[in-house]
C-alpha positions, -999 to 999 in steps of 0.1 A, spaced: -474 525 152 -486 494 132 -459 500 105 -432 502 131 -444 469 147 -444 451 113 -410 466 105 -396 454 138 -410 419 133 -394 417 98 -361 429 112 -361 404 140 -370 375 116 -342 386 93 -317 387 121 -328 353 134 -322 338 99 -288 354 97 -279 341 132 -286 305 122 -267 309 89 -237 323 109 -239 295 134 -238 269 106 -209 285 88 -189 288 120 -195 251 128 -184 241 92 -153 262 94 -142 248 127 -149 211 118 -117 194 108 -136 165 92 -144 187 61 -120 193 33 -99 225 35 -116 240 5 -151 236 20 -139 251 53 -123 280 35 -154 288 15 -174 288 47 -150 313 62 -153 335 31 -191 334 33 -190 341 70 -168 372 64 -192 385 38 -223 384 61 -237 418 69 -225 430 103 -256 453 106 -278 423 108 -263 410 140 -282 404 172 -264 431 191 -278 458 167 -313 451 181 -327 471 209 -354 457 232 -389 471 227 -422 470 245 -446 444 230 -476 467 232 -463 502 225 -430 495 206 -413 519 230 -376 516 236 -375 537 267 -383 524 302 -382 488 289 -384 461 316 -366 428 308 -386 407 332 -420 417 318 -413 426 281 -434 457 286 -425 494 292 -432 508 326 -462 528 314 -480 498 297 -471 476 327 -489 500 351 -519 501 328 -521 463 328 -519 461 366 -546 488 370 -569 470 346 -564 437 365 -549 418 335 -520 406 356 -534 383 383 -521 387 418 -507 422 414 -520 455 426 -503 488 422 -499 493 459 -482 459 464 -450 470 448 
């Protein structure tokens, strides 16, 4: 479980770096104030970026259990972990019977 969590963190960090690099290269290639050669080189580098390291390849995971299934966008936890947190009283103002 711990290895999967570390692997997921590394992957997300790598994808975040690639997203910023892609944003910078896109803005350089679209900016008409740069020379044509600089814009062309930016387009070539943008083309060579790995498509597997894009943001869409990520799947949302639970923060506690690293589970992909039954993930809730609003809470960032899976349904099972969310119920455990409510029962233990970690989330203030919520009881299982209230929803």
